[in-house]
C-alpha positions as MATLAB code, in Angstrom:
seq = 'XXXXXXXXXXXXXXXXXXXXXXXXXXXXXXXXXXXXXXXXXXXXXXXXXXXXXXXXXXXXXXXXXXXXXXXXXXXXXXXXXXXXXXXXXXXXXXXXXXXXXXXXXXXXXXXXXXXXXXXX';
ca = [
     135.040  -16.168  -43.388;
     136.352  -18.893  -41.239;
     133.577  -21.311  -41.927;
     134.380  -21.361  -45.544;
     138.108  -20.680  -45.037;
     138.027  -17.597  -47.214;
     141.292  -15.394  -47.474;
     141.937  -12.211  -49.012;
     144.868  -12.231  -51.388;
     145.121   -8.927  -53.302;
     143.717   -5.408  -53.003;
     144.043   -2.516  -55.606;
     142.622    0.903  -56.258;
     139.255   -0.390  -57.245;
     139.292   -4.176  -56.552;
     139.665   -6.866  -54.045;
     140.599  -10.510  -54.647;
     139.788  -13.454  -52.213;
     140.406  -17.295  -52.510;
     138.458  -20.209  -51.147;
     139.251  -23.956  -51.178;
     136.928  -26.281  -52.919;
     136.490  -29.200  -50.444;
     133.733  -31.530  -49.191;
     132.803  -28.650  -46.863;
     131.380  -26.685  -49.873;
     130.224  -29.407  -52.140;
     126.812  -30.235  -53.230;
     125.730  -33.946  -52.654;
     127.111  -34.782  -56.039;
     130.554  -33.564  -55.119;
     130.859  -30.098  -56.996;
     131.196  -26.667  -55.415;
     127.779  -25.413  -54.186;
     126.448  -22.381  -55.874;
     125.424  -20.994  -52.447;
     129.017  -21.049  -51.259;
     130.125  -19.157  -54.563;
     127.509  -16.522  -53.597;
     128.890  -16.344  -49.987;
     132.427  -15.883  -51.394;
     131.358  -13.082  -53.804;
     129.288  -11.186  -51.145;
     132.329  -11.538  -48.769;
     134.774   -9.909  -51.353;
     132.265   -7.475  -52.599;
     131.310   -6.219  -49.209;
     134.978   -5.857  -48.054;
     135.606   -3.854  -51.209;
     132.597   -1.671  -50.646;
     133.810   -1.191  -47.012;
     137.221   -0.039  -48.123;
     135.766    2.965  -50.143;
     133.598    4.425  -47.245;
     134.396    6.253  -43.821;
     133.905    3.105  -41.745;
     133.823    5.260  -38.602;
     130.600    6.839  -39.729;
     129.131    4.240  -42.022;
     128.370    0.484  -42.287;
     127.899   -1.546  -45.511;
     124.946   -3.802  -46.208;
     124.202   -6.047  -49.166;
     120.991   -5.015  -50.988;
     120.870   -7.307  -53.953;
     123.064   -9.943  -55.264;
     122.504  -12.236  -58.277;
     124.809  -14.987  -59.792;
     125.176  -16.871  -63.008;
     127.169  -20.180  -62.654;
     128.854  -21.132  -65.605;
     131.141  -24.080  -64.879;
     131.484  -26.611  -62.132;
     134.511  -27.183  -59.914;
     135.107  -30.322  -57.746;
     138.486  -29.583  -55.931;
     141.347  -26.920  -55.769;
     140.761  -23.279  -55.121;
     138.372  -20.552  -56.549;
     139.134  -16.990  -56.691;
     136.776  -14.045  -56.586;
     137.577  -10.662  -57.798;
     135.506   -7.781  -57.132;
     135.665   -4.640  -59.384;
     133.737   -1.415  -58.800;
     131.120   -0.701  -61.482;
     129.812    2.239  -59.502;
     130.937    3.957  -56.240;
     128.310    6.330  -55.180;
     127.891    8.153  -51.826;
     125.218    5.783  -50.715;
     125.035    2.859  -53.244;
     127.986    0.854  -54.718;
     127.834   -1.803  -57.573;
     130.336   -4.483  -57.903;
     131.089   -7.038  -60.656;
     132.584  -10.108  -59.302;
     134.214  -12.936  -61.357;
     134.925  -16.156  -59.855;
     137.554  -18.324  -61.593;
     139.527  -21.586  -60.959;
     143.019  -22.093  -60.657;
     143.294  -22.341  -64.399;
     141.701  -18.943  -64.878;
     138.556  -20.360  -66.222;
     135.272  -18.277  -65.579;
     133.111  -20.205  -62.921;
     130.664  -17.802  -61.983;
     129.707  -14.082  -62.697;
     128.188  -12.217  -59.660;
     126.637   -8.651  -59.509;
     126.516   -7.250  -55.868;
     124.669   -3.997  -55.005;
     125.573   -2.486  -51.455;
     124.401    0.463  -49.412;
     126.249    2.559  -47.071;
     124.144    3.311  -43.948;
     125.066    5.798  -41.190;
     125.935    4.267  -37.913;
     123.935    5.083  -35.026;
];
């Protein structure tokens, strides 16, 4: 979270929103936001959302699959990731995460599957 300067900005009944600055720290060599940084943002916001819906004293969350489709590039400013629950099961959760720029344009669509594992 600290490395990418990700901050959480909103939490609802079935969603979590985070933002990340787009700077040279997260650029590809040609000066646009790296897809891997977007995936890290998505997994961060989706994992926190999944964590909020479990008994964290008994269970931990792990990502089991993530896929991303990058639609548009960003050179600067902020991107925002909103994770919304598609499925909240007892063991697995499925999250739809949309990443947008400051103008609200869709930048990336990410699907994250998580699993709740018992703590030992």
